N, C-alpha and C positions, 0 to 999 in steps of 0.2 A: 690124895691126885693117887690115881692107877700108877704101878710099876714103867707100865706099855706105855705110858703118856709124856713130852716132851715140850716142859715148855720152850717153844724155837723164839720169842720178843715178849718184851713188853713192852707199854709207855704206860704217862700219864700226864693227863690235857684239859684244857678248861676250856669246856661246853659256853659265851658266852650267852646262848641262843637260850640256858635255857638255866644258865647262872650255877651251873654243874662242874664239879671234878669228875673223870670218870676215869675210871687203869682197861689197860686193852690187854688184854694176855693172848698169845698166838700158840696155840699148841698142836703137835705133833702123832698122830695114833702109831709108829714109828719108828724110826729113823729113815733120815729123808733121801730119797729116790729119783734121778727120774723116770717117772710116771706117772701114769692119771691117777692111779688109785691111791694116792700119798694122798688125801686132803688136808689141809692146814684149815683147823677149830677155832675160829678168832669169837672171843668168848670180852662182853662190857659192862664192869663194875661202877654205877652211878653212887657218890658219898648223896647225893641229893638222899635219892629210894633207897638205899643198901641193897641195893636188888644187884642180883646177874641177869647180862641177857644173853642169846647166844644168837649174833649175824650172821649178814652173808662170809660164806668163807673167803677164806683168802684167795687174791683169783689171781697168784703167782706165785710160782715153786718159786722158792731162791734158797742157795746155804751163802748168804747172805742179812739173817734173820738171829742172827745168833749174841745182836748187842740191842738193847735198850733203841728208841727209833729217835729223830728229833722232831719235835713239838712245835710250829711257829702258826700264830694263830690257831685255830680252831681246831688244827688236823694234826694226824699224825703220819710223819713220813718213812721210808722206807726206802732204800735202793734194794732195787730187784736185779733175776736174770730171768729175762724175756725169751719167749718162745724162740729166736734166734740167736739167742744167747752173745745178746747188747743187752750192756744196760739199761735200768729207766727210771724214773724217781716215781711212785706209787702213794696214794695220801690216799689217810680216811677220817673225812669230816665226821668230827664229832657230835655234829648238830647232827646232821642226816643219815648219820652213820652210812654215808656209802664210798663208794674206793674212786678215785681217778686219776690218772697222769698226772703229772706234771710237767709243760715245758723245759726240756731240756736247751741249754744255749750252743748257737753254731757252732762246734769248736770242732776237731778232727777227734781229738779222743774220747777214748768213751770210757772208757778207766777213772773212776772219782770216787773221794769220801763227803759224805753230807754233814753240813751241822748247823745252827745256830749265831748266827753274830748281830748282837746288838738287835737282836729282835727280826732280824730275816734272814729267810733262807741262802745260805751258803753250801758251796759245790767244791772240792780240790781237782784237777784235774792234773794226771800227769802229764808231764811234756815230755814223750819220750825222743824226741828228735838233740834237746836242747838239755835231757837230764837234768832236770828242775821241774816246777810246778804252775798253774796257773787256778789265781782261787778268783772268784766269780764271787757275786750278790745279787740274790735278785729281790732290786728295788722294790719294787709291787708286784703283791705274791700274784703268780700264775697266768702271767705275761713276761711271755719268749724274747720280747725286745728289752725290760724292763733289769734282763740278767745284764750286769753290767763288769767288768772286769778292771778289777783292786790293786790285785798283784802282779806281771808275771816274773818268775824267777829262774835262771840258770845256775848250773853248776851245783846241785843241791840231790847227794843223796837221796834215800829210803823218804825221799817229800810224802808220802805216807804220812809216815808219824810225826807231821807236821798240824801241830791243831792252832788255829785264831786263837783268841780267847776275853781281847775287848779294846779297844779304844782305849787313848789315854786322855784324861781330861782337856786334853785343847785339839782331841783327832789330828794333830801332826805326827802319831807312830801310832802304832797298831802292834798289840804284845801276843806275842805266840808262845807255846810249849814245845817242845821236838823232842827227837828219843833221848835218852838218859835224861829226867825232867829237868833239860837243859831250857830257861825261859830266856828267850830271848826278843829285842824290839825294831821293828821293820819302821825308816824314817820314807814318807812319805817325799819327800820333797829330795833326799838326794840318793832315792832307791837304794838303800843298806841297809844291811843290818847290825847289831851291836849285840853284846852279850850283857843279860843282869843279873843273874845269875846261874850255879850248876847245881846240877843234883841237892839241888837246896827241899827239896819235895822228901816224904817216904818210898823206899822203892817198892813199895805194891802199888802206889799211886798210879793207874794207868792211864784213866782219862777224867781230869779234873772239870771242873762245870763254874760256870761264874754266875753268881747268883743275885737277886736286888735285898738288896737290905731295910727286912718287916721286925713285927713281933715276938717271929719263932726263931731262936737261935739256934742257928745251925752245930754248934757245940754238945744237940741231942741226938744228936747222930754219928758222933767218932764215937771210936772202939778203940779195942787192945793196945789204949792208953795214948793215944793221938791224944794232942787239948790246939783246939786254936790259940795264935796269937794275937791276943786282943785286939795288935795294932797293925793284922787284917782282918775284921769282922764286922 
């Protein structure tokens, strides 16, 4: 890849229509800037065919394409900055290879983070008024009315450093990871948080993911001397 080409974002997703896994890479020919000359080039790699394909350029400019996107269903999702400088959710359908906007919930805050929780798209919105956050989950994909307010928390600083990971087995609690790699549980009945563990993860671990057990051992991707505890594999 030429030195002047910069990878802005990447993602891996599954296309159910063709039973194929696809890798998406977004690149820029120069440093990101607010102008119409800076195209964001999008290429898709098919694991089934082993071929790269360039598709339509990414339709929005965004400084928020520094990290991997969020994969939900047959689409990859990004938080982008629109022409009016409001944040949007744009998705790429891996079967049709077409872009579309995902409807957002009717909420006053426009600053949010995206993720996936139990197979559903979620958004954490900053609550500037109460110094906290609102966690909403899209129960039915693509339908604005199906955004459900799961948690509304006040008095929580650095809310953008809070990430929900998974529900407990009984569904009564939700596990989060917060700043400094502190793991907490949120109890839906009492609407309160309690700490599970403090700094129990490597310092260089910034964005943990939840995996579904399968035949591929997660230890195969562990480097630098870190190994999975079999109790948590």
